[in-house]
mmCIF file of the C-alpha atoms, coordinates in Angstrom:
data_MODEL
# 
_entry.id   MODEL 
# 
loop_
_atom_site.group_PDB 
_atom_site.id 
_atom_site.type_symbol 
_atom_site.label_atom_id 
_atom_site.label_alt_id 
_atom_site.label_comp_id 
_atom_site.label_asym_id 
_atom_site.label_entity_id 
_atom_site.label_seq_id 
_atom_site.pdbx_PDB_ins_code 
_atom_site.Cartn_x 
_atom_site.Cartn_y 
_atom_site.Cartn_z 
_atom_site.occupancy 
_atom_site.B_iso_or_equiv 
_atom_site.pdbx_formal_charge 
_atom_site.auth_seq_id 
_atom_site.auth_comp_id 
_atom_site.auth_asym_id 
_atom_site.auth_atom_id 
_atom_site.pdbx_PDB_model_num 
ATOM 1   C CA . MET A 1 1   ? 0.279   0.245  -0.472  1.00 0.00 ? 1   MET A CA 1 
ATOM 2   C CA . PRO A 1 2   ? 1.297   3.589  -0.989  1.00 0.00 ? 2   PRO A CA 1 
ATOM 3   C CA . LYS A 1 3   ? 1.570   5.757  2.690   1.00 0.00 ? 3   LYS A CA 1 
ATOM 4   C CA . VAL A 1 4   ? 1.579   9.261  1.697   1.00 0.00 ? 4   VAL A CA 1 
ATOM 5   C CA . ALA A 1 5   ? 1.966   12.107 4.581   1.00 0.00 ? 5   ALA A CA 1 
ATOM 6   C CA . MET A 1 6   ? -0.280  13.331 5.573   1.00 0.00 ? 6   MET A CA 1 
ATOM 7   C CA . VAL A 1 7   ? -0.248  17.446 6.523   1.00 0.00 ? 7   VAL A CA 1 
ATOM 8   C CA . ASN A 1 8   ? -3.023  19.665 8.302   1.00 0.00 ? 8   ASN A CA 1 
ATOM 9   C CA . MET A 1 9   ? -4.073  23.544 7.515   1.00 0.00 ? 9   MET A CA 1 
ATOM 10  C CA . GLN A 1 10  ? -0.747  24.739 8.585   1.00 0.00 ? 10  GLN A CA 1 
ATOM 11  C CA . GLY A 1 11  ? 1.340   22.457 6.559   1.00 0.00 ? 11  GLY A CA 1 
ATOM 12  C CA . GLN A 1 12  ? 2.691   20.536 9.373   1.00 0.00 ? 12  GLN A CA 1 
ATOM 13  C CA . ASN A 1 13  ? 2.644   16.728 9.232   1.00 0.00 ? 13  ASN A CA 1 
ATOM 14  C CA . VAL A 1 14  ? 1.034   14.709 11.492  1.00 0.00 ? 14  VAL A CA 1 
ATOM 15  C CA . GLY A 1 15  ? 1.609   11.289 10.206  1.00 0.00 ? 15  GLY A CA 1 
ATOM 16  C CA . GLU A 1 16  ? 0.778   9.083  7.741   1.00 0.00 ? 16  GLU A CA 1 
ATOM 17  C CA . ILE A 1 17  ? -1.978  7.652  5.835   1.00 0.00 ? 17  ILE A CA 1 
ATOM 18  C CA . GLU A 1 18  ? -1.958  4.386  3.853   1.00 0.00 ? 18  GLU A CA 1 
ATOM 19  C CA . LEU A 1 19  ? -3.749  4.147  0.712   1.00 0.00 ? 19  LEU A CA 1 
ATOM 20  C CA . SER A 1 20  ? -5.735  1.658  -1.452  1.00 0.00 ? 20  SER A CA 1 
ATOM 21  C CA . ASP A 1 21  ? -3.299  -0.571 -3.757  1.00 0.00 ? 21  ASP A CA 1 
ATOM 22  C CA . ASN A 1 22  ? -6.008  -0.943 -6.153  1.00 0.00 ? 22  ASN A CA 1 
ATOM 23  C CA . THR A 1 23  ? -7.399  2.558  -6.388  1.00 0.00 ? 23  THR A CA 1 
ATOM 24  C CA . PHE A 1 24  ? -3.715  4.524  -5.123  1.00 0.00 ? 24  PHE A CA 1 
ATOM 25  C CA . GLY A 1 25  ? -1.636  2.119  -6.252  1.00 0.00 ? 25  GLY A CA 1 
ATOM 26  C CA . ALA A 1 26  ? -2.896  0.510  -9.575  1.00 0.00 ? 26  ALA A CA 1 
ATOM 27  C CA . GLU A 1 27  ? -0.890  0.325  -12.513 1.00 0.00 ? 27  GLU A CA 1 
ATOM 28  C CA . ILE A 1 28  ? -1.449  3.284  -14.990 1.00 0.00 ? 28  ILE A CA 1 
ATOM 29  C CA . HIS A 1 29  ? -3.443  2.573  -18.148 1.00 0.00 ? 29  HIS A CA 1 
ATOM 30  C CA . GLU A 1 30  ? -2.248  5.800  -20.473 1.00 0.00 ? 30  GLU A CA 1 
ATOM 31  C CA . ALA A 1 31  ? -4.698  4.380  -22.991 1.00 0.00 ? 31  ALA A CA 1 
ATOM 32  C CA . ALA A 1 32  ? -7.987  4.200  -20.818 1.00 0.00 ? 32  ALA A CA 1 
ATOM 33  C CA . MET A 1 33  ? -6.807  7.814  -19.646 1.00 0.00 ? 33  MET A CA 1 
ATOM 34  C CA . HIS A 1 34  ? -6.526  9.172  -22.969 1.00 0.00 ? 34  HIS A CA 1 
ATOM 35  C CA . LEU A 1 35  ? -10.090 7.634  -24.209 1.00 0.00 ? 35  LEU A CA 1 
ATOM 36  C CA . VAL A 1 36  ? -11.331 8.978  -21.708 1.00 0.00 ? 36  VAL A CA 1 
ATOM 37  C CA . VAL A 1 37  ? -10.657 12.614 -21.676 1.00 0.00 ? 37  VAL A CA 1 
ATOM 38  C CA . ARG A 1 38  ? -11.424 12.390 -25.503 1.00 0.00 ? 38  ARG A CA 1 
ATOM 39  C CA . GLN A 1 39  ? -14.981 11.307 -24.336 1.00 0.00 ? 39  GLN A CA 1 
ATOM 40  C CA . GLN A 1 40  ? -15.083 14.314 -21.707 1.00 0.00 ? 40  GLN A CA 1 
ATOM 41  C CA . LEU A 1 41  ? -13.823 16.843 -24.208 1.00 0.00 ? 41  LEU A CA 1 
ATOM 42  C CA . ASN A 1 42  ? -16.126 15.349 -27.125 1.00 0.00 ? 42  ASN A CA 1 
ATOM 43  C CA . ALA A 1 43  ? -19.030 15.914 -24.679 1.00 0.00 ? 43  ALA A CA 1 
ATOM 44  C CA . MET A 1 44  ? -18.779 18.818 -23.913 1.00 0.00 ? 44  MET A CA 1 
ATOM 45  C CA . ARG A 1 45  ? -19.000 20.147 -27.449 1.00 0.00 ? 45  ARG A CA 1 
ATOM 46  C CA . GLN A 1 46  ? -22.022 22.061 -28.665 1.00 0.00 ? 46  GLN A CA 1 
ATOM 47  C CA . GLY A 1 47  ? -22.225 20.815 -31.628 1.00 0.00 ? 47  GLY A CA 1 
ATOM 48  C CA . THR A 1 48  ? -23.899 23.347 -33.459 1.00 0.00 ? 48  THR A CA 1 
ATOM 49  C CA . GLN A 1 49  ? -21.975 24.178 -36.254 1.00 0.00 ? 49  GLN A CA 1 
ATOM 50  C CA . SER A 1 50  ? -23.707 24.483 -39.301 1.00 0.00 ? 50  SER A CA 1 
ATOM 51  C CA . ALA A 1 51  ? -22.709 25.778 -42.609 1.00 0.00 ? 51  ALA A CA 1 
ATOM 52  C CA . ARG A 1 52  ? -25.108 25.871 -46.035 1.00 0.00 ? 52  ARG A CA 1 
ATOM 53  C CA . THR A 1 53  ? -24.545 23.436 -49.190 1.00 0.00 ? 53  THR A CA 1 
ATOM 54  C CA . ARG A 1 54  ? -25.065 24.378 -52.757 1.00 0.00 ? 54  ARG A CA 1 
ATOM 55  C CA . THR A 1 55  ? -28.594 23.199 -52.254 1.00 0.00 ? 55  THR A CA 1 
ATOM 56  C CA . GLU A 1 56  ? -29.221 25.554 -49.861 1.00 0.00 ? 56  GLU A CA 1 
ATOM 57  C CA . VAL A 1 57  ? -28.059 28.825 -50.237 1.00 0.00 ? 57  VAL A CA 1 
ATOM 58  C CA . ARG A 1 58  ? -29.583 31.435 -52.153 1.00 0.00 ? 58  ARG A CA 1 
ATOM 59  C CA . GLY A 1 59  ? -29.930 31.885 -55.742 1.00 0.00 ? 59  GLY A CA 1 
ATOM 60  C CA . GLY A 1 60  ? -27.998 30.431 -58.890 1.00 0.00 ? 60  GLY A CA 1 
ATOM 61  C CA . GLY A 1 61  ? -30.944 28.393 -60.278 1.00 0.00 ? 61  GLY A CA 1 
ATOM 62  C CA . ARG A 1 62  ? -30.035 30.115 -63.911 1.00 0.00 ? 62  ARG A CA 1 
ATOM 63  C CA . LYS A 1 63  ? -27.805 28.757 -65.838 1.00 0.00 ? 63  LYS A CA 1 
ATOM 64  C CA . ILE A 1 64  ? -24.774 30.933 -66.344 1.00 0.00 ? 64  ILE A CA 1 
ATOM 65  C CA . TYR A 1 65  ? -23.719 30.997 -69.711 1.00 0.00 ? 65  TYR A CA 1 
ATOM 66  C CA . ARG A 1 66  ? -24.700 27.870 -72.447 1.00 0.00 ? 66  ARG A CA 1 
ATOM 67  C CA . GLN A 1 67  ? -23.152 24.566 -72.237 1.00 0.00 ? 67  GLN A CA 1 
ATOM 68  C CA . LYS A 1 68  ? -21.015 24.395 -75.848 1.00 0.00 ? 68  LYS A CA 1 
ATOM 69  C CA . GLY A 1 69  ? -18.984 27.412 -77.466 1.00 0.00 ? 69  GLY A CA 1 
ATOM 70  C CA . THR A 1 70  ? -17.674 29.761 -75.267 1.00 0.00 ? 70  THR A CA 1 
ATOM 71  C CA . GLY A 1 71  ? -14.350 27.598 -74.463 1.00 0.00 ? 71  GLY A CA 1 
ATOM 72  C CA . ASN A 1 72  ? -14.979 27.550 -70.646 1.00 0.00 ? 72  ASN A CA 1 
ATOM 73  C CA . ALA A 1 73  ? -15.902 25.051 -68.836 1.00 0.00 ? 73  ALA A CA 1 
ATOM 74  C CA . ARG A 1 74  ? -19.244 23.252 -68.246 1.00 0.00 ? 74  ARG A CA 1 
ATOM 75  C CA . HIS A 1 75  ? -21.558 25.531 -65.368 1.00 0.00 ? 75  HIS A CA 1 
ATOM 76  C CA . HIS A 1 76  ? -25.310 25.197 -63.900 1.00 0.00 ? 76  HIS A CA 1 
ATOM 77  C CA . GLY A 1 77  ? -25.671 27.893 -61.365 1.00 0.00 ? 77  GLY A CA 1 
ATOM 78  C CA . ARG A 1 78  ? -23.088 30.435 -59.428 1.00 0.00 ? 78  ARG A CA 1 
ATOM 79  C CA . ARG A 1 79  ? -23.697 28.569 -56.207 1.00 0.00 ? 79  ARG A CA 1 
ATOM 80  C CA . ALA A 1 80  ? -21.315 26.091 -57.275 1.00 0.00 ? 80  ALA A CA 1 
ATOM 81  C CA . PRO A 1 81  ? -18.700 25.382 -54.250 1.00 0.00 ? 81  PRO A CA 1 
ATOM 82  C CA . GLN A 1 82  ? -15.790 27.104 -56.464 1.00 0.00 ? 82  GLN A CA 1 
ATOM 83  C CA . PHE A 1 83  ? -17.356 30.193 -56.747 1.00 0.00 ? 83  PHE A CA 1 
ATOM 84  C CA . THR A 1 84  ? -17.960 33.648 -54.798 1.00 0.00 ? 84  THR A CA 1 
ATOM 85  C CA . HIS A 1 85  ? -21.108 33.570 -52.563 1.00 0.00 ? 85  HIS A CA 1 
ATOM 86  C CA . GLY A 1 86  ? -21.527 29.792 -53.267 1.00 0.00 ? 86  GLY A CA 1 
ATOM 87  C CA . GLY A 1 87  ? -21.764 26.319 -51.343 1.00 0.00 ? 87  GLY A CA 1 
ATOM 88  C CA . VAL A 1 88  ? -19.775 24.900 -49.179 1.00 0.00 ? 88  VAL A CA 1 
ATOM 89  C CA . VAL A 1 89  ? -18.612 21.380 -49.575 1.00 0.00 ? 89  VAL A CA 1 
ATOM 90  C CA . PHE A 1 90  ? -18.985 18.789 -47.064 1.00 0.00 ? 90  PHE A CA 1 
ATOM 91  C CA . ALA A 1 91  ? -20.465 21.642 -45.068 1.00 0.00 ? 91  ALA A CA 1 
ATOM 92  C CA . PRO A 1 92  ? -20.530 21.259 -41.426 1.00 0.00 ? 92  PRO A CA 1 
ATOM 93  C CA . LYS A 1 93  ? -24.153 20.096 -39.696 1.00 0.00 ? 93  LYS A CA 1 
ATOM 94  C CA . PRO A 1 94  ? -25.423 20.163 -36.093 1.00 0.00 ? 94  PRO A CA 1 
ATOM 95  C CA . ARG A 1 95  ? -23.977 16.948 -34.777 1.00 0.00 ? 95  ARG A CA 1 
ATOM 96  C CA . ASP A 1 96  ? -23.790 14.983 -31.455 1.00 0.00 ? 96  ASP A CA 1 
ATOM 97  C CA . TYR A 1 97  ? -19.878 14.842 -30.535 1.00 0.00 ? 97  TYR A CA 1 
ATOM 98  C CA . SER A 1 98  ? -20.769 12.248 -27.044 1.00 0.00 ? 98  SER A CA 1 
ATOM 99  C CA . PHE A 1 99  ? -19.411 8.543  -27.235 1.00 0.00 ? 99  PHE A CA 1 
ATOM 100 C CA . SER A 1 100 ? -19.903 5.946  -24.924 1.00 0.00 ? 100 SER A CA 1 
ATOM 101 C CA . ILE A 1 101 ? -16.764 3.907  -23.043 1.00 0.00 ? 101 ILE A CA 1 
ATOM 102 C CA . PRO A 1 102 ? -17.193 0.899  -21.442 1.00 0.00 ? 102 PRO A CA 1 
ATOM 103 C CA . ARG A 1 103 ? -17.746 1.059  -17.319 1.00 0.00 ? 103 ARG A CA 1 
ATOM 104 C CA . LYS A 1 104 ? -15.048 -1.082 -16.857 1.00 0.00 ? 104 LYS A CA 1 
ATOM 105 C CA . VAL A 1 105 ? -12.388 1.474  -18.953 1.00 0.00 ? 105 VAL A CA 1 
ATOM 106 C CA . ARG A 1 106 ? -13.749 4.380  -17.204 1.00 0.00 ? 106 ARG A CA 1 
ATOM 107 C CA . ARG A 1 107 ? -13.212 2.831  -13.898 1.00 0.00 ? 107 ARG A CA 1 
ATOM 108 C CA . LEU A 1 108 ? -9.726  1.910  -14.812 1.00 0.00 ? 108 LEU A CA 1 
ATOM 109 C CA . ALA A 1 109 ? -8.571  5.606  -16.285 1.00 0.00 ? 109 ALA A CA 1 
ATOM 110 C CA . MET A 1 110 ? -10.064 6.711  -13.152 1.00 0.00 ? 110 MET A CA 1 
ATOM 111 C CA . LYS A 1 111 ? -8.047  4.465  -10.877 1.00 0.00 ? 111 LYS A CA 1 
ATOM 112 C CA . SER A 1 112 ? -4.551  5.349  -13.060 1.00 0.00 ? 112 SER A CA 1 
ATOM 113 C CA . ALA A 1 113 ? -5.354  8.969  -12.908 1.00 0.00 ? 113 ALA A CA 1 
ATOM 114 C CA . LEU A 1 114 ? -5.353  8.823  -9.145  1.00 0.00 ? 114 LEU A CA 1 
ATOM 115 C CA . SER A 1 115 ? -2.180  6.542  -8.852  1.00 0.00 ? 115 SER A CA 1 
ATOM 116 C CA . SER A 1 116 ? -0.218  8.938  -11.642 1.00 0.00 ? 116 SER A CA 1 
ATOM 117 C CA . LYS A 1 117 ? -0.596  11.239 -8.815  1.00 0.00 ? 117 LYS A CA 1 
ATOM 118 C CA . VAL A 1 118 ? 0.652   9.210  -6.193  1.00 0.00 ? 118 VAL A CA 1 
ATOM 119 C CA . ALA A 1 119 ? 3.451   8.451  -8.407  1.00 0.00 ? 119 ALA A CA 1 
ATOM 120 C CA . ASP A 1 120 ? 4.209   11.584 -9.781  1.00 0.00 ? 120 ASP A CA 1 
ATOM 121 C CA . GLY A 1 121 ? 4.342   13.021 -5.857  1.00 0.00 ? 121 GLY A CA 1 
ATOM 122 C CA . ASP A 1 122 ? 1.664   15.439 -6.259  1.00 0.00 ? 122 ASP A CA 1 
ATOM 123 C CA . ILE A 1 123 ? -0.943  14.156 -4.191  1.00 0.00 ? 123 ILE A CA 1 
ATOM 124 C CA . ILE A 1 124 ? -1.256  16.246 -0.197  1.00 0.00 ? 124 ILE A CA 1 
ATOM 125 C CA . VAL A 1 125 ? -3.283  14.732 2.028   1.00 0.00 ? 125 VAL A CA 1 
ATOM 126 C CA . LEU A 1 126 ? -5.182  16.823 4.442   1.00 0.00 ? 126 LEU A CA 1 
ATOM 127 C CA . ASP A 1 127 ? -5.946  15.437 7.552   1.00 0.00 ? 127 ASP A CA 1 
ATOM 128 C CA . LYS A 1 128 ? -9.548  17.145 8.072   1.00 0.00 ? 128 LYS A CA 1 
ATOM 129 C CA . LEU A 1 129 ? -10.671 20.462 6.246   1.00 0.00 ? 129 LEU A CA 1 
ATOM 130 C CA . GLU A 1 130 ? -12.616 23.108 8.232   1.00 0.00 ? 130 GLU A CA 1 
ATOM 131 C CA . LEU A 1 131 ? -13.356 26.391 7.734   1.00 0.00 ? 131 LEU A CA 1 
ATOM 132 C CA . SER A 1 132 ? -15.486 28.953 10.039  1.00 0.00 ? 132 SER A CA 1 
ATOM 133 C CA . GLU A 1 133 ? -16.476 31.576 6.808   1.00 0.00 ? 133 GLU A CA 1 
ATOM 134 C CA . GLY A 1 134 ? -15.710 31.315 3.526   1.00 0.00 ? 134 GLY A CA 1 
ATOM 135 C CA . LYS A 1 135 ? -12.719 33.806 3.180   1.00 0.00 ? 135 LYS A CA 1 
ATOM 136 C CA . THR A 1 136 ? -10.558 33.474 0.571   1.00 0.00 ? 136 THR A CA 1 
ATOM 137 C CA . ARG A 1 137 ? -7.615  34.693 2.459   1.00 0.00 ? 137 ARG A CA 1 
ATOM 138 C CA . ILE A 1 138 ? -7.858  31.181 4.421   1.00 0.00 ? 138 ILE A CA 1 
ATOM 139 C CA . ILE A 1 139 ? -7.536  29.082 1.548   1.00 0.00 ? 139 ILE A CA 1 
ATOM 140 C CA . ALA A 1 140 ? -4.557  31.040 -0.031  1.00 0.00 ? 140 ALA A CA 1 
ATOM 141 C CA . GLN A 1 141 ? -2.948  30.955 2.937   1.00 0.00 ? 141 GLN A CA 1 
ATOM 142 C CA . MET A 1 142 ? -3.493  27.282 3.376   1.00 0.00 ? 142 MET A CA 1 
ATOM 143 C CA . LEU A 1 143 ? -1.990  26.961 -0.472  1.00 0.00 ? 143 LEU A CA 1 
ATOM 144 C CA . LYS A 1 144 ? 1.043   28.827 0.301   1.00 0.00 ? 144 LYS A CA 1 
ATOM 145 C CA . ALA A 1 145 ? 1.426   26.418 4.146   1.00 0.00 ? 145 ALA A CA 1 
ATOM 146 C CA . LEU A 1 146 ? 1.113   23.440 2.133   1.00 0.00 ? 146 LEU A CA 1 
ATOM 147 C CA . GLY A 1 147 ? 3.947   24.563 -0.848  1.00 0.00 ? 147 GLY A CA 1 
ATOM 148 C CA . ALA A 1 148 ? 1.173   23.985 -3.692  1.00 0.00 ? 148 ALA A CA 1 
ATOM 149 C CA . PRO A 1 149 ? 1.367   26.000 -6.927  1.00 0.00 ? 149 PRO A CA 1 
ATOM 150 C CA . ARG A 1 150 ? -2.266  28.172 -7.429  1.00 0.00 ? 150 ARG A CA 1 
ATOM 151 C CA . LYS A 1 151 ? -3.212  25.426 -10.260 1.00 0.00 ? 151 LYS A CA 1 
ATOM 152 C CA . ALA A 1 152 ? -4.382  22.576 -7.678  1.00 0.00 ? 152 ALA A CA 1 
ATOM 153 C CA . LEU A 1 153 ? -7.376  20.483 -7.285  1.00 0.00 ? 153 LEU A CA 1 
ATOM 154 C CA . LEU A 1 154 ? -9.226  20.238 -3.521  1.00 0.00 ? 154 LEU A CA 1 
ATOM 155 C CA . VAL A 1 155 ? -11.001 17.318 -2.862  1.00 0.00 ? 155 VAL A CA 1 
ATOM 156 C CA . ILE A 1 156 ? -13.341 17.495 -0.221  1.00 0.00 ? 156 ILE A CA 1 
ATOM 157 C CA . PRO A 1 157 ? -16.069 14.784 0.590   1.00 0.00 ? 157 PRO A CA 1 
ATOM 158 C CA . GLY A 1 158 ? -19.560 16.536 -0.338  1.00 0.00 ? 158 GLY A CA 1 
ATOM 159 C CA . ARG A 1 159 ? -20.137 20.406 -0.765  1.00 0.00 ? 159 ARG A CA 1 
ATOM 160 C CA . ASP A 1 160 ? -19.229 22.999 2.034   1.00 0.00 ? 160 ASP A CA 1 
ATOM 161 C CA . GLU A 1 161 ? -20.447 26.493 1.231   1.00 0.00 ? 161 GLU A CA 1 
ATOM 162 C CA . ASN A 1 162 ? -17.505 28.010 2.861   1.00 0.00 ? 162 ASN A CA 1 
ATOM 163 C CA . VAL A 1 163 ? -15.243 26.000 1.450   1.00 0.00 ? 163 VAL A CA 1 
ATOM 164 C CA . VAL A 1 164 ? -16.948 26.902 -2.170  1.00 0.00 ? 164 VAL A CA 1 
ATOM 165 C CA . ARG A 1 165 ? -16.792 30.307 -1.392  1.00 0.00 ? 165 ARG A CA 1 
ATOM 166 C CA . ALA A 1 166 ? -13.278 30.541 -0.494  1.00 0.00 ? 166 ALA A CA 1 
ATOM 167 C CA . CYS A 1 167 ? -12.048 29.192 -3.108  1.00 0.00 ? 167 CYS A CA 1 
ATOM 168 C CA . GLY A 1 168 ? -14.293 30.735 -5.931  1.00 0.00 ? 168 GLY A CA 1 
ATOM 169 C CA . ASN A 1 169 ? -11.828 33.762 -6.184  1.00 0.00 ? 169 ASN A CA 1 
ATOM 170 C CA . ILE A 1 170 ? -8.203  31.996 -6.078  1.00 0.00 ? 170 ILE A CA 1 
ATOM 171 C CA . GLU A 1 171 ? -7.506  31.370 -10.136 1.00 0.00 ? 171 GLU A CA 1 
ATOM 172 C CA . ASN A 1 172 ? -6.426  28.615 -11.029 1.00 0.00 ? 172 ASN A CA 1 
ATOM 173 C CA . LEU A 1 173 ? -7.834  26.309 -7.752  1.00 0.00 ? 173 LEU A CA 1 
ATOM 174 C CA . LYS A 1 174 ? -11.002 24.591 -8.072  1.00 0.00 ? 174 LYS A CA 1 
ATOM 175 C CA . ALA A 1 175 ? -12.508 22.848 -5.684  1.00 0.00 ? 175 ALA A CA 1 
ATOM 176 C CA . THR A 1 176 ? -14.552 19.493 -6.275  1.00 0.00 ? 176 THR A CA 1 
ATOM 177 C CA . TYR A 1 177 ? -16.516 16.323 -4.254  1.00 0.00 ? 177 TYR A CA 1 
ATOM 178 C CA . VAL A 1 178 ? -16.056 12.847 -4.618  1.00 0.00 ? 178 VAL A CA 1 
ATOM 179 C CA . GLY A 1 179 ? -19.575 12.634 -6.369  1.00 0.00 ? 179 GLY A CA 1 
ATOM 180 C CA . THR A 1 180 ? -17.702 14.553 -8.912  1.00 0.00 ? 180 THR A CA 1 
ATOM 181 C CA . LEU A 1 181 ? -14.728 13.743 -9.588  1.00 0.00 ? 181 LEU A CA 1 
ATOM 182 C CA . ASN A 1 182 ? -13.725 13.376 -13.211 1.00 0.00 ? 182 ASN A CA 1 
ATOM 183 C CA . VAL A 1 183 ? -10.084 12.068 -14.744 1.00 0.00 ? 183 VAL A CA 1 
ATOM 184 C CA . VAL A 1 184 ? -10.094 15.464 -17.191 1.00 0.00 ? 184 VAL A CA 1 
ATOM 185 C CA . ASP A 1 185 ? -9.921  17.475 -13.277 1.00 0.00 ? 185 ASP A CA 1 
ATOM 186 C CA . ILE A 1 186 ? -7.239  15.071 -12.279 1.00 0.00 ? 186 ILE A CA 1 
ATOM 187 C CA . LEU A 1 187 ? -4.630  15.265 -14.970 1.00 0.00 ? 187 LEU A CA 1 
ATOM 188 C CA . LYS A 1 188 ? -5.681  19.131 -15.428 1.00 0.00 ? 188 LYS A CA 1 
ATOM 189 C CA . TYR A 1 189 ? -4.279  20.617 -12.613 1.00 0.00 ? 189 TYR A CA 1 
ATOM 190 C CA . ASP A 1 190 ? -0.664  19.989 -10.894 1.00 0.00 ? 190 ASP A CA 1 
ATOM 191 C CA . LYS A 1 191 ? -1.567  19.294 -7.587  1.00 0.00 ? 191 LYS A CA 1 
ATOM 192 C CA . PHE A 1 192 ? -3.786  17.042 -5.857  1.00 0.00 ? 192 PHE A CA 1 
ATOM 193 C CA . ILE A 1 193 ? -4.740  18.247 -2.404  1.00 0.00 ? 193 ILE A CA 1 
ATOM 194 C CA . VAL A 1 194 ? -7.570  15.409 -0.617  1.00 0.00 ? 194 VAL A CA 1 
ATOM 195 C CA . THR A 1 195 ? -8.814  15.419 2.532   1.00 0.00 ? 195 THR A CA 1 
ATOM 196 C CA . GLN A 1 196 ? -8.545  11.813 4.643   1.00 0.00 ? 196 GLN A CA 1 
ATOM 197 C CA . GLU A 1 197 ? -12.411 11.663 4.705   1.00 0.00 ? 197 GLU A CA 1 
ATOM 198 C CA . ALA A 1 198 ? -12.531 12.287 0.617   1.00 0.00 ? 198 ALA A CA 1 
ATOM 199 C CA . ALA A 1 199 ? -9.410  9.858  0.103   1.00 0.00 ? 199 ALA A CA 1 
ATOM 200 C CA . ARG A 1 200 ? -11.616 6.857  1.891   1.00 0.00 ? 200 ARG A CA 1 
ATOM 201 C CA . LEU A 1 201 ? -14.691 7.514  -0.034  1.00 0.00 ? 201 LEU A CA 1 
ATOM 202 C CA . VAL A 1 202 ? -12.874 7.581  -3.300  1.00 0.00 ? 202 VAL A CA 1 
ATOM 203 C CA . GLU A 1 203 ? -11.409 4.192  -1.955  1.00 0.00 ? 203 GLU A CA 1 
ATOM 204 C CA . GLU A 1 204 ? -14.782 2.793  -0.907  1.00 0.00 ? 204 GLU A CA 1 
ATOM 205 C CA . VAL A 1 205 ? -15.897 3.451  -4.412  1.00 0.00 ? 205 VAL A CA 1 
ATOM 206 C CA . TYR A 1 206 ? -13.293 2.431  -6.253  1.00 0.00 ? 206 TYR A CA 1 
ATOM 207 C CA . ASP A 1 207 ? -12.182 -0.225 -4.204  1.00 0.00 ? 207 ASP A CA 1 
# 
C-alpha cells in the first residue's frame, strides 16, 4: 500500500496515511486515460456548427452561360462551391460528438489518474478541512503553507458552502467533490489536494 504523509491546514506533518493499492497504487494505463479524456472533451462540445451546401444557398437557379461554344468549363448555377457566395463542400451540420465507453474502462482510467498523482508525488492529504467562514484569505494561506501552486484541485467529501466560496476567487484552484471527481480534472491540475475523509470515500467507490 502506498504511504503518503498527512498534513494539517498549517502544513505541519501529522502522520501518515495508507492508501489502497487498488485505487491509488494501480498500474497506470495511459490508453484508458486518453480515451476517457477524449470522451469528456467531446461531450463538452456544443456541436451547433452549421454551414450551407449548394442546395441551401440563395440564388443560382439560372444557367450562367450556354453549355457549348464558349471555351469555358461547363457550369450550371453560380452557387457551386468554386464560386464566390457558393455553397460549402461537405458543410458541417449540427451533430452530437459524444460517445460511450465501457464502465470498466472508465474505472481503469480513474484509478490510473489517481495512481499517477501518487507516483509523481503530486498528492497532498489533509487530515481535515474546516472553515468557520468562506474567506479566500484562509485558503490562500493554506496553499502557501502546503507549498502547493495555485493550479491545484481540492477534493472534499461533499458540498461545503464555505469551502466553495473561499476557493471561488483563487485563479487555477478548483474545489470538487468525491461524487463529481473526473479524470480530466485530476490530470489538468498540478497538485491533487484531498482530505482524509474524501480519500476514504474515493477508495470505497473504486476499490
